[in-house]
C-alpha positions as a Markdown table, in Angstrom:
| # | Residue | x | y | z |
|---|---|---|---|---|
| 1 | Met | 0.0 | 0.0 | 0.0 |
| 2 | Arg | 1.3 | 3.4 | -0.9 |
| 3 | Thr | 2.3 | 5.7 | 2.0 |
| 4 | Glu | 0.4 | 8.8 | 3.0 |
| 5 | Lys | 3.3 | 10.9 | 1.7 |
| 6 | Glu | 3.3 | 9.1 | -1.6 |
| 7 | Met | -0.5 | 9.7 | -2.0 |
| 8 | Tyr | -0.2 | 13.4 | -1.2 |
| 9 | Asp | 2.7 | 13.8 | -3.6 |
| 10 | Leu | 0.7 | 12.1 | -6.3 |
| 11 | Ile | -2.5 | 14.1 | -5.7 |
| 12 | Leu | -0.5 | 17.4 | -5.7 |
| 13 | Asn | 1.8 | 16.6 | -8.6 |
| 14 | Val | -1.1 | 15.8 | -10.8 |
| 15 | Ala | -2.7 | 19.1 | -10.0 |
| 16 | Lys | 0.6 | 21.1 | -10.3 |
| 17 | Ala | 1.3 | 19.6 | -13.8 |
| 18 | Asp | -2.2 | 20.5 | -15.1 |
| 19 | Ser | -2.8 | 24.1 | -15.7 |
| 20 | Arg | -6.6 | 23.5 | -15.8 |
| 21 | Ile | -6.6 | 22.5 | -12.1 |
| 22 | Lys | -6.6 | 25.7 | -10.0 |
| 23 | Ala | -6.8 | 24.4 | -6.5 |
| 24 | Val | -6.8 | 21.2 | -4.4 |
| 25 | Ile | -8.9 | 20.9 | -1.3 |
| 26 | Met | -9.1 | 17.9 | 1.0 |
| 27 | Val | -12.3 | 17.2 | 2.9 |
| 28 | Gly | -13.7 | 14.2 | 4.8 |
| 29 | Ser | -12.1 | 12.4 | 7.7 |
| 30 | Arg | -8.5 | 13.3 | 6.9 |
| 31 | Ala | -9.4 | 17.0 | 7.2 |
| 32 | Asn | -11.3 | 16.5 | 10.5 |
| 33 | Pro | -9.0 | 16.4 | 13.5 |
| 34 | Asp | -11.7 | 14.7 | 15.6 |
| 35 | Cys | -11.7 | 11.6 | 13.4 |
| 36 | Ser | -9.5 | 8.6 | 14.3 |
| 37 | Lys | -6.7 | 7.9 | 11.9 |
| 38 | Asp | -6.2 | 4.6 | 10.3 |
| 39 | Ile | -5.1 | 2.9 | 7.0 |
| 40 | Tyr | -8.7 | 2.7 | 5.8 |
| 41 | Gln | -9.3 | 6.5 | 5.5 |
| 42 | Asp | -10.3 | 7.7 | 2.1 |
| 43 | Tyr | -8.6 | 10.6 | 0.3 |
| 44 | Asp | -11.5 | 12.9 | -0.2 |
| 45 | Ile | -10.1 | 15.3 | -2.7 |
| 46 | Thr | -11.6 | 18.2 | -4.7 |
| 47 | Tyr | -9.9 | 19.5 | -7.8 |
| 48 | Ser | -11.2 | 22.9 | -8.5 |
| 49 | Val | -11.2 | 23.7 | -12.2 |
| 50 | Asp | -12.3 | 26.5 | -14.6 |
| 51 | Asp | -14.2 | 24.0 | -16.8 |
| 52 | Val | -15.5 | 20.6 | -15.6 |
| 53 | Glu | -16.3 | 19.3 | -19.1 |
| 54 | Pro | -12.8 | 18.0 | -20.0 |
| 55 | Phe | -12.8 | 15.9 | -16.8 |
| 56 | Tyr | -16.4 | 14.7 | -17.1 |
| 57 | Asn | -16.4 | 10.9 | -17.4 |
| 58 | Asn | -12.8 | 10.9 | -18.5 |
| 59 | Thr | -11.7 | 7.6 | -17.2 |
| 60 | Glu | -8.7 | 7.6 | -19.6 |
| 61 | Trp | -7.4 | 10.7 | -17.8 |
| 62 | Ile | -7.9 | 9.0 | -14.5 |
| 63 | Glu | -5.9 | 5.9 | -15.5 |
| 64 | Glu | -3.1 | 8.1 | -16.9 |
| 65 | Gln | -2.8 | 10.1 | -13.7 |
| 66 | Phe | -3.6 | 7.6 | -10.9 |
| 67 | Gly | -3.6 | 4.2 | -12.5 |
| 68 | Arg | -6.5 | 1.8 | -13.2 |
| 69 | Pro | -8.9 | 1.5 | -10.3 |
| 70 | Ser | -9.9 | -2.0 | -9.4 |
| 71 | Val | -13.4 | -0.8 | -8.4 |
| 72 | Met | -15.0 | 2.5 | -9.4 |
| 73 | Gln | -18.3 | 4.2 | -9.1 |
| 74 | Leu | -19.4 | 7.3 | -11.1 |
| 75 | Pro | -22.4 | 8.7 | -9.2 |
| 76 | Glu | -23.2 | 11.3 | -12.0 |
| 77 | Leu | -23.8 | 8.5 | -14.5 |
| 78 | Asn | -26.1 | 6.5 | -12.1 |
| 79 | Thr | -29.5 | 5.7 | -13.6 |
| 80 | His | -31.0 | 3.8 | -10.6 |
| 81 | Pro | -34.0 | 5.8 | -9.1 |
| 82 | Leu | -32.8 | 5.2 | -5.6 |
| 83 | Leu | -29.3 | 6.7 | -6.4 |
| 84 | Pro | -30.0 | 9.7 | -8.5 |
| 85 | Pro | -27.1 | 11.9 | -9.7 |
| 86 | Ala | -26.6 | 15.3 | -8.1 |
| 87 | Asn | -26.7 | 17.0 | -11.5 |
| 88 | Asp | -24.9 | 20.0 | -10.1 |
| 89 | Gly | -22.3 | 20.3 | -12.9 |
| 90 | Asn | -19.6 | 18.6 | -11.0 |
| 91 | Phe | -18.2 | 15.1 | -11.6 |
| 92 | Val | -17.1 | 12.6 | -8.9 |
| 93 | Tyr | -14.9 | 9.6 | -9.3 |
| 94 | Leu | -15.1 | 7.1 | -6.4 |
| 95 | Met | -12.2 | 4.7 | -6.7 |
| 96 | Ile | -10.4 | 1.9 | -5.0 |
| 97 | Phe | -7.0 | 0.9 | -6.3 |
| 98 | Pro | -5.3 | -2.5 | -6.3 |
| 99 | Asp | -3.2 | -1.6 | -3.2 |
| 100 | Gly | -6.4 | -0.8 | -1.2 |
| 101 | Ile | -6.1 | 3.0 | -1.4 |
| 102 | Arg | -9.4 | 4.8 | -2.0 |
| 103 | Ile | -9.7 | 8.2 | -3.6 |
| 104 | Asp | -13.0 | 10.1 | -3.8 |
| 105 | Leu | -12.1 | 12.7 | -6.4 |
| 106 | Asn | -14.6 | 15.5 | -7.0 |
| 107 | Ile | -14.0 | 17.7 | -10.1 |
| 108 | Glu | -15.7 | 21.0 | -9.2 |
| 109 | Lys | -16.0 | 24.4 | -10.7 |
| 110 | Tyr | -13.5 | 27.0 | -9.3 |
| 111 | Pro | -13.7 | 28.6 | -6.8 |
| 112 | Tyr | -14.4 | 26.0 | -4.1 |
| 113 | Ile | -17.5 | 26.8 | -2.1 |
| 114 | Asp | -17.0 | 26.6 | 1.6 |
| 115 | Asp | -20.0 | 24.8 | 3.2 |
| 116 | Gly | -18.6 | 24.8 | 6.8 |
| 117 | Glu | -17.4 | 21.2 | 6.8 |
| 118 | Pro | -13.8 | 20.5 | 7.8 |
| 119 | Ala | -11.6 | 21.1 | 4.8 |
| 120 | Ile | -7.9 | 21.8 | 4.1 |
| 121 | Ile | -6.6 | 23.8 | 1.1 |
| 122 | Leu | -3.6 | 21.8 | -0.2 |
| 123 | Leu | -3.0 | 24.0 | -3.2 |
| 124 | Asp | -4.3 | 27.3 | -4.5 |
| 125 | Lys | -2.3 | 28.3 | -7.6 |
| 126 | Glu | -3.9 | 31.7 | -7.9 |
| 127 | Gly | -4.2 | 32.5 | -4.2 |
| 128 | Leu | -7.9 | 33.5 | -4.5 |
| 129 | Leu | -9.5 | 31.1 | -2.2 |
| 130 | Pro | -10.6 | 32.6 | 1.1 |
| 131 | Glu | -9.5 | 30.9 | 4.4 |
| 132 | Ile | -11.9 | 28.1 | 5.0 |
| 133 | Glu | -14.1 | 28.8 | 8.0 |
| 134 | Val | -15.1 | 25.5 | 9.6 |
| 135 | Asn | -18.4 | 25.5 | 11.4 |
| 136 | Pro | -17.6 | 23.5 | 14.5 |
| 137 | Ser | -21.2 | 22.6 | 15.2 |
| 138 | Ile | -22.0 | 21.1 | 11.8 |
| 139 | Phe | -21.6 | 17.5 | 13.0 |
| 140 | Leu | -22.5 | 17.9 | 16.6 |
| 141 | Ile | -25.6 | 16.2 | 18.1 |
| 142 | Lys | -28.5 | 18.6 | 18.1 |
| 143 | Glu | -30.9 | 19.2 | 21.0 |
| 144 | Pro | -34.4 | 18.0 | 20.4 |
| 145 | Thr | -37.5 | 20.1 | 20.7 |
| 146 | Ala | -40.3 | 18.8 | 22.8 |
| 147 | Glu | -42.2 | 18.1 | 19.6 |
| 148 | Ile | -39.4 | 16.2 | 17.9 |
| 149 | Tyr | -38.8 | 14.2 | 21.1 |
| 150 | Arg | -42.5 | 13.3 | 21.3 |
| 151 | Asp | -42.7 | 12.3 | 17.6 |
| 152 | Thr | -39.5 | 10.2 | 17.8 |
| 153 | Cys | -40.9 | 8.2 | 20.7 |
| 154 | Asn | -44.2 | 7.8 | 19.0 |
| 155 | Glu | -42.6 | 6.6 | 15.7 |
| 156 | Phe | -40.5 | 4.0 | 17.6 |
| 157 | Trp | -43.4 | 2.5 | 19.5 |
| 158 | Trp | -45.8 | 2.7 | 16.6 |
| 159 | Cys | -43.6 | 1.0 | 14.0 |
| 160 | Leu | -43.1 | -2.0 | 16.3 |
| 161 | Asn | -46.6 | -3.2 | 15.5 |
| 162 | Asn | -45.5 | -3.7 | 11.9 |
| 163 | Val | -42.5 | -5.6 | 13.0 |
| 164 | Ala | -44.6 | -7.9 | 15.2 |
| 165 | Lys | -47.2 | -8.5 | 12.5 |
| 166 | Gly | -44.4 | -9.2 | 10.0 |
| 167 | Ile | -43.1 | -12.0 | 12.2 |
| 168 | Ala | -46.5 | -13.4 | 12.7 |
| 169 | Arg | -47.0 | -13.5 | 8.9 |
| 170 | Asp | -43.5 | -15.0 | 8.3 |
| 171 | Glu | -42.5 | -12.0 | 6.2 |
| 172 | Leu | -38.8 | -11.8 | 7.0 |
| 173 | Pro | -37.7 | -9.1 | 4.5 |
| 174 | Tyr | -40.4 | -6.8 | 5.7 |
| 175 | Val | -39.6 | -7.5 | 9.3 |
| 176 | Met | -35.9 | -6.7 | 8.8 |
| 177 | Glu | -36.6 | -3.6 | 6.9 |
| 178 | Met | -39.2 | -2.3 | 9.3 |
| 179 | Tyr | -37.1 | -3.1 | 12.4 |
| 180 | Asn | -33.6 | -2.2 | 11.1 |
| 181 | His | -34.7 | 1.0 | 9.4 |
| 182 | Tyr | -37.8 | 2.6 | 10.8 |
| 183 | Val | -37.5 | 1.4 | 14.4 |
| 184 | Arg | -33.7 | 1.5 | 14.6 |
| 185 | Asp | -33.6 | 5.0 | 13.2 |
| 186 | Met | -35.6 | 6.2 | 16.2 |
| 187 | Leu | -33.6 | 4.2 | 18.6 |
| 188 | Asn | -30.4 | 5.6 | 17.2 |
| 189 | Gln | -31.8 | 9.1 | 17.5 |
| 190 | Val | -32.5 | 8.6 | 21.2 |
| 191 | Val | -29.0 | 7.1 | 21.7 |
| 192 | Glu | -27.6 | 10.3 | 20.1 |
| 193 | Trp | -29.6 | 12.5 | 22.5 |
| 194 | Tyr | -28.4 | 10.5 | 25.5 |
| 195 | Ile | -24.8 | 10.9 | 24.3 |
| 196 | Gly | -25.5 | 14.6 | 23.8 |
| 197 | Ile | -26.9 | 15.3 | 27.3 |
| 198 | Asn | -23.9 | 13.6 | 28.8 |
| 199 | Asn | -21.4 | 15.5 | 26.7 |
| 200 | Asp | -23.0 | 19.0 | 26.7 |
| 201 | Phe | -24.0 | 18.4 | 23.1 |
| 202 | Asn | -20.5 | 19.1 | 22.1 |
| 203 | Val | -19.6 | 15.8 | 20.4 |
| 204 | Ser | -20.6 | 13.9 | 17.2 |
| 205 | Ala | -21.9 | 10.3 | 17.3 |
| 206 | Gly | -20.4 | 9.9 | 13.9 |
| 207 | Lys | -22.0 | 8.8 | 10.6 |
| 208 | Met | -24.6 | 6.1 | 11.3 |
| 209 | Gly | -23.6 | 6.0 | 15.0 |
| 210 | Lys | -20.1 | 4.7 | 14.4 |
| 211 | Tyr | -18.9 | 6.4 | 17.6 |
| 212 | Phe | -21.7 | 4.9 | 19.9 |
| 213 | Lys | -19.1 | 2.6 | 21.5 |
| 214 | Arg | -16.9 | 5.6 | 22.2 |
| 215 | Tyr | -19.5 | 7.5 | 24.1 |
| 216 | Leu | -21.9 | 5.0 | 25.7 |
| 217 | Pro | -21.1 | 3.4 | 29.0 |
| 218 | Ser | -20.1 | -0.2 | 28.4 |
| 219 | Ser | -23.3 | -1.5 | 30.0 |
| 220 | Leu | -25.5 | 0.5 | 27.7 |
| 221 | Tyr | -23.4 | -0.3 | 24.6 |
| 222 | Glu | -23.7 | -4.0 | 25.5 |
| 223 | Met | -27.5 | -3.5 | 25.6 |
| 224 | Tyr | -27.3 | -1.8 | 22.2 |
| 225 | Thr | -25.4 | -4.8 | 20.7 |
| 226 | Arg | -28.3 | -7.0 | 21.8 |
| 227 | Thr | -30.7 | -5.1 | 19.6 |
| 228 | Tyr | -29.2 | -6.8 | 16.6 |
| 229 | Ser | -30.3 | -10.2 | 15.4 |
| 230 | Asp | -29.9 | -12.9 | 12.8 |
| 231 | Ser | -32.9 | -14.2 | 10.8 |
| 232 | Asn | -34.2 | -16.5 | 13.5 |
| 233 | Tyr | -37.6 | -15.2 | 14.7 |
| 234 | Gln | -36.9 | -16.1 | 18.4 |
| 235 | Asn | -33.7 | -14.1 | 18.2 |
| 236 | Ile | -35.5 | -11.2 | 16.5 |
| 237 | Trp | -38.0 | -11.1 | 19.4 |
| 238 | Glu | -35.2 | -11.0 | 21.9 |
| 239 | Ala | -33.6 | -8.2 | 19.9 |
| 240 | Ile | -36.9 | -6.3 | 19.8 |
| 241 | Phe | -37.3 | -6.5 | 23.6 |
| 242 | Ala | -33.7 | -5.4 | 24.1 |
| 243 | Ala | -34.4 | -2.4 | 21.9 |
| 244 | Cys | -37.5 | -1.6 | 23.8 |
| 245 | Glu | -35.7 | -1.8 | 27.1 |
| 246 | Leu | -32.8 | 0.4 | 25.9 |
| 247 | Phe | -35.1 | 2.9 | 24.2 |
| 248 | Arg | -37.1 | 3.3 | 27.5 |
| 249 | Val | -34.0 | 3.8 | 29.6 |
| 250 | Leu | -32.5 | 6.4 | 27.3 |
| 251 | Ala | -35.7 | 8.2 | 26.4 |
| 252 | Leu | -36.6 | 8.6 | 30.1 |
| 253 | Glu | -33.1 | 10.1 | 30.7 |
| 254 | Val | -33.6 | 12.5 | 27.9 |
| 255 | Ala | -37.1 | 13.5 | 29.1 |
| 256 | Ser | -35.7 | 14.1 | 32.6 |
| 257 | Tyr | -32.9 | 16.3 | 31.3 |
| 258 | Phe | -35.1 | 18.5 | 29.2 |
| 259 | Asp | -38.2 | 18.3 | 31.5 |
| 260 | Tyr | -40.1 | 16.7 | 28.6 |
| 261 | Thr | -43.0 | 14.2 | 29.0 |
| 262 | Tyr | -42.4 | 10.5 | 28.2 |
| 263 | Asn | -45.6 | 8.8 | 27.1 |
| 264 | Asn | -45.6 | 5.8 | 29.5 |
| 265 | Leu | -49.1 | 4.8 | 28.3 |
| 266 | Glu | -47.9 | 4.5 | 24.7 |
| 267 | Asp | -45.0 | 2.4 | 25.8 |
| 268 | Lys | -47.2 | 0.1 | 28.0 |
| 269 | Asn | -49.9 | -0.4 | 25.4 |
| 270 | Met | -47.5 | -1.2 | 22.6 |
| 271 | Met | -45.6 | -3.6 | 24.8 |
| 272 | Lys | -48.9 | -5.3 | 25.6 |
| 273 | Tyr | -49.8 | -5.5 | 21.9 |
| 274 | Ile | -46.5 | -7.0 | 20.7 |
| 275 | Asn | -46.6 | -9.5 | 23.5 |
| 276 | Gln | -50.1 | -10.5 | 22.4 |
| 277 | Val | -48.8 | -11.0 | 18.8 |
| 278 | Lys | -45.7 | -12.9 | 20.1 |
| 279 | Asn | -47.7 | -15.3 | 22.3 |
| 280 | Ala | -50.2 | -15.9 | 19.5 |
| 281 | Phe | -47.4 | -16.7 | 17.1 |
């Protein structure tokens, strides 16, 4: 695997040798000092250019400059309705090379537009880019309003009825989607709020909760791991009840912190319902 220095040299040398590239900006985890460093970090690079067109779907240029990727995705050419292109005039190459290095290369119209995310200017040939102003709160856990808290709790408990019925009907794909998407999204939201209230809402839980283990007490994180299941329905039931227990513990903590109201009756009645379905099944 190429070293970090070799990669930075390659990225910058390509830009320096090409007069069409005006600036190089690095974003993503390598630009964020709060992210842990490891060998799996991508190189999230923006080449800022006067004209995107010559670089648009130009895989020959990519291979000439960086080598042939072993796996590549071109989001702007995607035709799948679930993965629509941005259609913003830029072009992105997502690439993994044979040595395991990943580069996400965004070809973007000059000048670079600062959106507040962590970014580092690696090269600015014309010296026209303003200093990047990082918004330190952009990734931080946000405090919930009373209404958002209420609706999150309601969605968690309500969607469990669909999970239970799906098990009773032996509809495994539906069960997994309903539980691991709709129900878990609400669980994860409450986990984030719990982390927030215990860290003055001054931390990030990371994309998709990847820092939950970092911020949750070990006992609560162990409870969280028990909310996952394989495809065995008995194990799914155990995961569901683990999720209910954890949600209740954390949601009550959040309610106490903000002086919000936790709907105990909603909790009690849905627990009664899903137990009825489980016992019938």
